[in-house]
N, C-alpha and C positions, 0 to 999 in steps of 0.2 A: 687830575684835573679833571677826572669823571667820576661819574657814576657808574657802579658796572654790576650788572647781573649776570651772574656766571652759572650757566646751568642749574636754574632754579627753579624748582618743583615747590607746589604748596597744596595740602588736602585740609580742607575743615573737618574737626572734629565731629566724627559719626556719619561721613560720606566714604562711598567706596570710591570713589575717583579723585583725582587730583584736579584742582581748580583752575592749575597752572603747571604746566610740567616743559622742562627742557628750555627755560626763557633765559636767555642770553640778548643784554644788550647793552650798549655803552651811551650816556646821556653826557654829553660834554658841555664844560663850563663857559657860557657865552653863546649857548644853542639852545634853540625851542625843540621839544620833542613831541609829536602826538600819538596818541595811543588811539588804533580805530579798529571798531569789529562789534560783530552785535550783542544786543544784552545776553549777559550771561558769558563772554567771552573769556572773562578772565582779567579786564583792563584793570577794574578796583583794585582786584586782588593785588596786581603788581603795582600798583599807586601804593598800596597799604605795605605792602614790603620794602619796598626803596623808602618811605618815611618812616620803617621801625615799629610800625604799629604791628606788623604780621613778622613771624621768624620763618623762614624759608624751613620747608620739611627735607630738603636737601639744595646742597648746592649755596650760594654767598650772595650777600651785598655789600660792596663795598665801594663807601664813598668818602671824599677828603673834605669833611666839613658837616655842620648841622644842615637839616632839610626841612622844611615850614611844608604843613599840611592842609589842603582846604578838601574835608571830605564834600561827599554830594549831599550830605544833609545833615545835619546834629538836632537834638533837643534845645530849646532855649529856658532854663529853666527860673531866668530871673532877667525882669524887664529892665535893663539896663539901658543908658541912652547909647547913642553910638558910638561919643569919642569914649566912654568908658569899656565898652564891647573890643574897640581897636586898641586900646590900649592893653589890654589882655595881650596881645601878640609881644608886647616888648619883654614880656616876662623870661625869656631865656637870658636877658640881657642884663637881669636884676640880681644882686647878692641876695641871698638867703635873708627871708623874711623884708627884704626891704621894700618900699614904695616908691611907685614910680615919679621922677621927677617932671618939674616944667620941660625939660628937654625930650622926655620922651611924651609926653603930651604934645609938643610941639611936631615930633613925627608922626605921632598918629594923626593928627589933623593934614597934615603935607599927605598921609596915604588916603584919607579921606579927599583931599581936593584931587589928589591921582586919578580917582575914580569919578570923580564929579559930584559927591556925597558931602561936601564941604560944608552946605547949608543947612543940612539934616545931623549937624554934630550934636547938637541936645535934643533931638527926637527919640523917643522910645524905640527900640528895636521891634518891640511887640508893634507898634502902628506903623510899621512898612511894609509896603507891599514886598512880593516875594521876589520881585527883581530887587527892587533897593536892599533888600534885606543882605542879595546875594554879592552886590556890590561894595557892601558894608562889610562881609566874610574876607572877600578878596582883600581890600583894607589890612585888613587885623593880618591875612596872611602878608602881606608886601612889608609891615612895618616890623617884622620879624628880623629882615636885613638877614636872612639866612643865603647860605653857598646855593642852594637848591631848592626849588618850588615846585610842588607837586600838587596839580592842580586837579579834581575831580568834578569834571563836566563845569569849565568855569563859565562857559556863556549859557548855561541853562536857565529857563526863563526869563532873560534879557532880549529886548525889543534891538533891533539891529543899531541902534545908536549908541546902545550902552554896551552893546557887544565889541560895538570899535571899540569904544573906551578902554575894555578890558584888555582888547588886542593889543593896544598902544602900550598899556600899562606892561603888557607881557615881553613885550619886543624891547621895551625899555630895562625890564629887570636883566634880559640877555645882553644888550647893549651894557649894563653894569658889572659884568660878567659872571652873573647867576646862571646855574644851569636850570631850564623850567622843562620840567615832563608832566604834561595834562592828557587828561581823553577828552574823547569828545564824539558828540554823534552827527556835529555841523561840518562837515566836509567843506564848506565854505570858509569858516573858521580857521579850520586846519591850513589850509590853502594861504589864506591871507597871514596867517602869523609864526604857522612852525616852520623851520629849517630841515628838519627830518620827519618822518612818518612811520612807525611800523602798526602794522596788522595783526589782527589774534584772533583767533578761530576756535572753538571748543578748547581755550587754555595753551594752543600753541602759538607760537609766533608763526607767520605765513613769509611775511618780508619784511625789508627794514631799508630805505631810501632817501634820496629827496621827496620831501613832499608832493611835486608836481608829478613825479614820477611814480609815487605809489597811486594819488588820488587820481586812477584814469578808468575808461569802461568795464577793462576787460579785469584787470585786478579787483575792483571792486566788485564786479559780478562774482570774482570767486570768493570773494570775502562774502558778500551778502547771500548769496545763491539767487540772485534775479537779475535782468538785464539793466543795464545802463547806456544812457547816451549822453553825448556833451550838449548843451544848451545854454545860450548866453542868460547871464544873470545880474542885474545889478548890484554892484558889491562895494559898501563903505570903505572908501580910502585911509589906508593906517598912516599913512606918513605924515 
């Protein structure tokens, strides 16, 4: 019932040092785990390994089910409509060379509604703002109905209202039994939707624990190398 990273290391071709080393982490079904750390700390590498896009140089990644993966960015080769783009997420559930059914389209419509984009179903993805496209991409990940959902910077480019919408969708995924692993630079977002957090610096895991215990000034100072202090900040409610 977990995705297990066991003493994982990964080195990109041509590099002299590992991008990730000694990485061990459990992602439980029914929970949300956030990866936190500076740029270049190994977060995206860990997500790529969890999704199966990368193979460990050493160690292992074991999971009991499929994983849906939302990379931080992707190139859009064609001007699909939003509903067409989201229906692509149903591919793992279709037989070889089969075409999507009405049920697949209905699930795609529900996923768009989940992220507040139902009224944009017929719009071309090339006509969307960056934030709107991010919401549609997340709907495509949701519609896969995978055992694990891996999200690289899911709240990137989103305003507070849409970030809260995504946070609620992520919480519902976990409540439905999926395991969610995400990376984020938004500490408030991590506090609002993640059950646990893991911190990475220079490819090494520093700490793992309940998010509220990890996102605190002393730990963040060690992580980012700069002082932090607590201040009150209005935060959208996910409930």
